[in-house]
C-alpha positions in Angstrom: -23.4 -130.9 7.9 -20.8 -133.0 9.8 -17.5 -131.8 11.2 -15.5 -132.8 8.1 -17.8 -131.4 5.4 -16.8 -128.1 3.8 -19.2 -125.3 3.0 -16.9 -124.3 0.1 -17.4 -125.8 -3.3 -14.3 -124.8 -5.3 -10.6 -124.6 -4.9 -9.2 -122.0 -2.4 -6.0 -120.2 -3.4 -3.9 -119.1 -0.4 -1.3 -116.4 -1.2 1.4 -116.3 1.5 2.3 -119.4 3.5 3.4 -118.0 6.9 1.6 -118.8 10.1 -1.9 -117.7 9.1 -1.7 -118.8 5.5 -0.4 -122.3 6.4 -3.0 -122.6 9.2 -5.8 -121.7 6.7 -4.5 -124.4 4.3 -4.1 -127.0 7.0 -7.7 -126.5 8.3 -9.2 -126.5 4.8 -7.3 -129.6 3.8 -8.7 -131.4 6.9 -12.1 -130.8 5.3 -11.0 -132.1 2.0 -10.8 -128.7 0.2 -8.4 -128.4 -2.6 -5.9 -125.7 -1.5 -3.7 -124.0 -4.0 -0.6 -122.4 -2.4 1.4 -119.4 -3.7 4.3 -117.6 -2.1 7.1 -115.4 -3.2 9.5 -117.6 -1.2 9.9 -121.1 -2.9 11.3 -122.4 0.4 8.2 -121.3 2.3 5.9 -122.7 -0.4 7.7 -126.1 -0.4 7.7 -126.3 3.4 4.0 -125.5 3.7 3.2 -128.1 1.1 5.3 -130.7 2.9 3.4 -130.0 6.1 0.1 -130.7 4.2 -1.3 -127.2 3.9 -2.0 -127.7 0.2 -0.3 -128.0 -3.2 1.7 -125.5 -5.2 -0.7 -123.6 -7.6 0.3 -124.7 -11.1 -2.5 -122.8 -12.8 -4.5 -125.9 -13.7 -7.5 -125.0 -11.5 -9.3 -121.7 -11.1 -10.0 -120.7 -7.5 -13.4 -119.7 -6.2 -11.9 -117.9 -3.2 -8.5 -116.3 -2.7 -7.1 -115.7 0.8 -4.3 -113.2 0.8 -2.0 -113.8 3.9 1.0 -111.6 3.2 2.6 -108.8 5.4 0.5 -105.7 5.8 2.5 -103.5 3.5 2.0 -105.9 0.6 -1.8 -106.5 1.0 -2.9 -103.8 -1.3 -0.5 -104.8 -4.1 -1.3 -108.5 -3.8 -5.1 -108.1 -3.6 -5.0 -105.9 -6.7 -3.0 -108.5 -8.6 -5.2 -111.3 -7.5 -8.4 -109.5 -8.5 -6.9 -108.9 -12.0 -5.6 -112.4 -12.4 -8.7 -114.2 -11.3 -11.8 -112.3 -12.5 -14.3 -114.8 -11.2 -12.9 -115.2 -7.7 -13.7 -113.5 -4.4 -10.7 -112.2 -2.6 -10.2 -111.7 1.1 -7.2 -110.9 3.2 -6.2 -111.6 6.8 -4.2 -108.5 7.7 -4.7 -107.0 11.1 -5.3 -103.5 9.6 -8.0 -102.8 7.2 -8.2 -99.0 6.5 -4.8 -98.6 4.9 -5.0 -101.4 2.3 -8.6 -100.4 1.4 -7.5 -96.8 0.9 -4.6 -97.9 -1.3 -6.9 -100.0 -3.5 -9.5 -97.2 -3.8 -6.8 -94.7 -4.7 -5.7 -97.1 -7.5 -9.3 -97.2 -8.9 -9.7 -100.9 -8.5 -13.1 -102.5 -8.8 -13.6 -103.8 -5.2 -16.9 -105.5 -5.5 -15.2 -108.9 -5.2 -12.9 -107.9 -2.4 -14.0 -108.5 1.2 -11.4 -107.6 3.8 -11.3 -109.8 6.9 -9.1 -110.4 10.0 -8.9 -113.4 12.3 -8.1 -112.6 15.9 -5.7 -115.5 16.3 -2.0 -116.0 16.2 1.1 -117.4 17.9 4.4 -115.9 19.0 6.1 -118.1 16.4 5.8 -117.5 12.6 6.4 -119.3 9.4 4.9 -122.4 7.7 6.2 -124.8 10.4 4.2 -122.9 13.0 0.9 -123.4 11.2 -1.9 -125.2 13.0 -5.2 -126.6 11.7 -6.9 -125.6 15.0 -5.5 -122.0 15.2 -8.8 -120.4 14.5 -11.1 -122.6 16.6 -13.5 -120.5 18.6 -11.7 -117.3 17.7 -13.5 -114.1 16.4 -12.9 -113.3 12.7 -13.9 -109.9 11.6 -15.5 -109.4 8.2 -15.4 -105.8 6.8 -18.2 -106.0 4.3 -19.0 -102.9 2.3 -22.1 -101.7 0.3 -20.5 -102.6 -3.1 -20.0 -106.2 -2.0 -22.5 -108.8 -3.3 -24.0 -110.8 -0.5 -22.8 -113.9 -2.2 -19.2 -112.7 -1.9 -19.6 -111.9 1.8 -21.3 -115.3 2.3 -18.4 -117.1 0.7 -15.9 -115.5 3.1 -18.2 -116.3 6.0 -18.3 -119.9 4.8 -14.5 -120.0 4.9 -14.5 -118.6 8.5 -17.1 -121.2 9.6 -15.1 -124.0 8.0 -12.1 -122.9 10.0 -14.1 -123.1 13.3 -14.1 -119.3 13.9 -16.9 -116.9 14.6 -17.6 -114.3 11.9 -18.2 -110.7 13.2 -19.1 -107.9 10.8 -17.5 -104.5 11.5 -16.7 -101.4 9.4 -13.0 -100.9 8.5 -12.4 -97.9 10.7 -14.3 -99.5 13.6 -12.1 -102.6 13.3 -8.8 -100.7 13.3 -9.8 -98.7 16.3 -10.8 -101.9 18.1 -7.6 -103.8 17.4 -5.6 -100.8 18.4 -7.1 -101.2 21.9 -7.1 -105.0 22.2 -4.1 -106.0 20.2 -1.7 -103.4 18.9 -1.3 -101.3 22.1 -1.0 -104.3 24.4 1.9 -105.5 22.1 3.8 -102.2 22.8 3.1 -102.3 26.5 4.2 -106.0 26.7 7.4 -105.4 24.7 8.4 -102.3 26.7 7.9 -104.1 30.0 9.9 -107.0 28.8 12.7 -104.6 27.7 13.1 -103.7 31.4 14.0 -107.4 32.1 16.9 -107.4 29.7 19.2 -105.4 32.0 18.1 -107.2 35.2 20.2 -109.6 37.3 19.8 -113.4 37.2 18.9 -113.3 40.9 15.9 -110.9 40.2 14.7 -112.9 37.2 14.7 -116.1 39.3 11.9 -114.6 41.3 9.7 -114.1 38.2 6.2 -115.5 38.7 3.1 -115.7 36.7 2.4 -111.9 36.8 5.4 -110.8 34.8 5.1 -113.8 32.5 1.5 -112.9 31.8 2.4 -109.2 31.1 5.3 -110.1 28.8 3.9 -113.3 27.1 3.5 -111.6 23.7 6.8 -109.7 23.8 8.6 -112.4 21.8 6.7 -111.5 18.6 8.5 -110.6 15.4 9.6 -106.9 15.4 9.7 -106.5 11.6 6.0 -107.6 11.3 4.9 -105.3 14.1 6.6 -102.3 12.6 4.4 -102.8 9.6 1.2 -103.4 11.7 1.8 -100.4 14.0 2.8 -98.1 11.1 -0.4 -98.9 9.3 -2.6 -98.2 12.4 -0.4 -95.5 14.0 -3.1 -92.8 14.6 -5.4 -95.1 16.6 -2.5 -96.5 18.6 -1.1 -93.1 19.4 -4.5 -92.0 20.8 -4.6 -94.9 23.2 -0.9 -94.5 24.2 -1.4 -90.9 25.0 -4.2 -91.7 27.4 -2.1 -94.5 28.8 0.7 -92.0 29.3 -1.6 -89.8 31.3 -2.5 -92.7 33.5 1.2 -93.4 34.1 1.9 -89.7 34.8 -0.8 -89.7 37.5 0.8 -92.8 39.1 4.3 -91.3 38.9 3.2 -88.2 40.7 1.4 -90.1 43.4 4.2 -92.5 43.9 6.8 -89.7 43.8 5.5 -88.3 47.1 3.3 -91.0 48.6 2.7 -88.9 51.8 1.0 -86.0 50.0 -2.7 -85.8 50.6 -4.6 -87.7 47.9 -1.6 -89.8 46.6 -2.9 -93.1 48.0 -6.4 -92.4 46.8 -5.0 -91.7 43.3 -3.2 -95.0 43.3 -6.2 -96.9 44.5 -8.5 -95.3 41.9 -6.1 -96.1 39.1 -5.9 -99.7 40.2 -9.6 -99.9 40.6 -10.0 -98.6 37.1 -8.0 -101.7 36.0 -10.4 -103.9 37.9 -13.3 -102.3 36.1 -11.6 -102.8 32.7 -10.7 -106.4 33.1 -14.2 -107.2 34.4 -15.6 -106.2 31.0 -13.6 -108.7 29.1 -15.9 -111.5 27.9 -15.2 -114.9 29.3 -15.8 -118.4 27.9 -18.1 -118.5 24.8 -18.1 -114.7 24.8 -20.2 -114.5 28.0 -19.6 -111.7 30.4 -19.5 -114.0 33.4 -17.1 -114.0 36.3 -15.6 -117.3 37.6 -14.2 -118.4 40.9 -10.6 -119.6 41.0 -9.0 -122.5 42.8 -5.2 -123.0 42.9 -4.3 -126.7 43.0 -0.7 -127.8 43.8 0.4 -130.4 41.2 3.5 -132.5 41.7 6.0 -132.2 38.9 5.6 -135.8 37.8 4.4 -137.3 34.5 0.6 -137.7 34.3 -0.3 -135.6 37.4 -1.9 -132.7 35.4 -3.8 -135.2 33.3 -5.0 -136.9 36.5 -6.3 -133.6 37.8 -8.2 -132.9 34.7 -9.6 -136.4 34.6 -10.8 -136.2 38.2 -12.5 -132.8 37.6 -14.5 -134.6 35.0 -15.3 -137.5 37.4 -16.7 -135.0 40.0 -18.7 -133.4 37.3 -17.0 -130.0 37.4 -16.8 -128.0 34.1 -13.4 -126.4 33.7 -14.0 -122.8 32.5 -10.3 -121.8 32.3 -6.8 -123.1 33.2 -3.5 -121.3 34.0 -0.3 -123.1 34.9 2.6 -121.7 36.9 5.9 -123.5 37.6 8.9 -121.8 39.1 12.3 -123.0 38.0 13.7 -125.7 40.2 10.4 -126.2 42.1 9.1 -129.8 42.5 5.5 -128.6 42.4 3.5 -126.6 39.9 0.3 -124.5 40.5 -2.8 -125.1 38.4 -5.2 -122.2 38.7 -8.6 -123.5 37.6 -11.7 -121.4 37.0 -15.1 -122.8 37.9 -18.6 -121.4 38.3 -19.0 -119.8 41.7 -21.8 -122.1 42.7 -19.6 -125.2 42.5 -16.5 -123.6 44.1 -16.9 -125.1 47.6 -18.0 -128.5 46.3 -14.9 -128.6 44.0 -12.6 -127.8 46.8 -14.1 -130.4 49.1 -14.1 -133.1 46.4 -10.5 -132.4 45.3 -9.3 -132.3 48.9 -11.0 -135.6 49.6 -9.1 -137.1 46.7 -5.8 -136.0 48.1 -5.2 -132.8 46.1 -3.6 -129.9 48.0 -5.3 -126.5 47.6 -3.1 -123.5 47.8 -4.1 -120.4 49.8 
């Protein structure tokens, strides 16, 4: 199968044309799939169609697969309606919580043999049809919450969608999924937002000192509050458990910092920070590998084409770029490019870049 051939054979109906729905449509259209769009907002529907995410569903074609991409509090209602309206179609959704919608559908006595809940771990700080991207899901994990009552053919159809979008399907149970995203997505959103809230009352002089650390911690704080109220409300018990443990960690730090000269205070601080080292070391790296990389910080002049030249020359010296982070302070004439490489090529990379005139920071 080439890169532009779809694994799907019939029309795909996408209900909800926000960021995720529009991105699904754009990616499928790039593979030649007939995408039927539906949205409660005519303006969103028209805009998504104008961007090329599909065509308004006029009822002339029956979908083989339906992707429900609506806010979390509407998932149960919309999935139920789609199952009833399209008795031969498989229905999935992309909501970031799975237990609550499933419980709602089960309580309503709905036949769920054709419903396979799923969730792509992908997104952007912006929302709406205009934020959609055909490459949004490339290389991202996409959880499939298959259940015993699902036919294997239904699950396979959802997995075909995921593979078409360039994502990696991962099967998990609904409760396992919600506990996992509480840790890696929902709680970090709260922590990021509360830290960013501290910045609101700060002085311009203090904010002018902001470097990559505070930008990394607060990057996701610009997310839409209304959507997150729904997400957090649907997964509140799992998030509360993590926040309570986090609060205990903060309390230990507060006590230690409150009287730094008391015996054991510095050890407590060191152990809490070391716990963070251990946690971050467990995060999988490129291609899901648990592999640590070495970092080089290269000074890049703030001129057109300089970053592109750095990347080109890394290729010329046969160094594979594992990761890249950029930092640029306001008013500075130079930026910092932190590149991650395999440890075994660290010194060679430094030597070759230095020989080509690049300045290495630190």
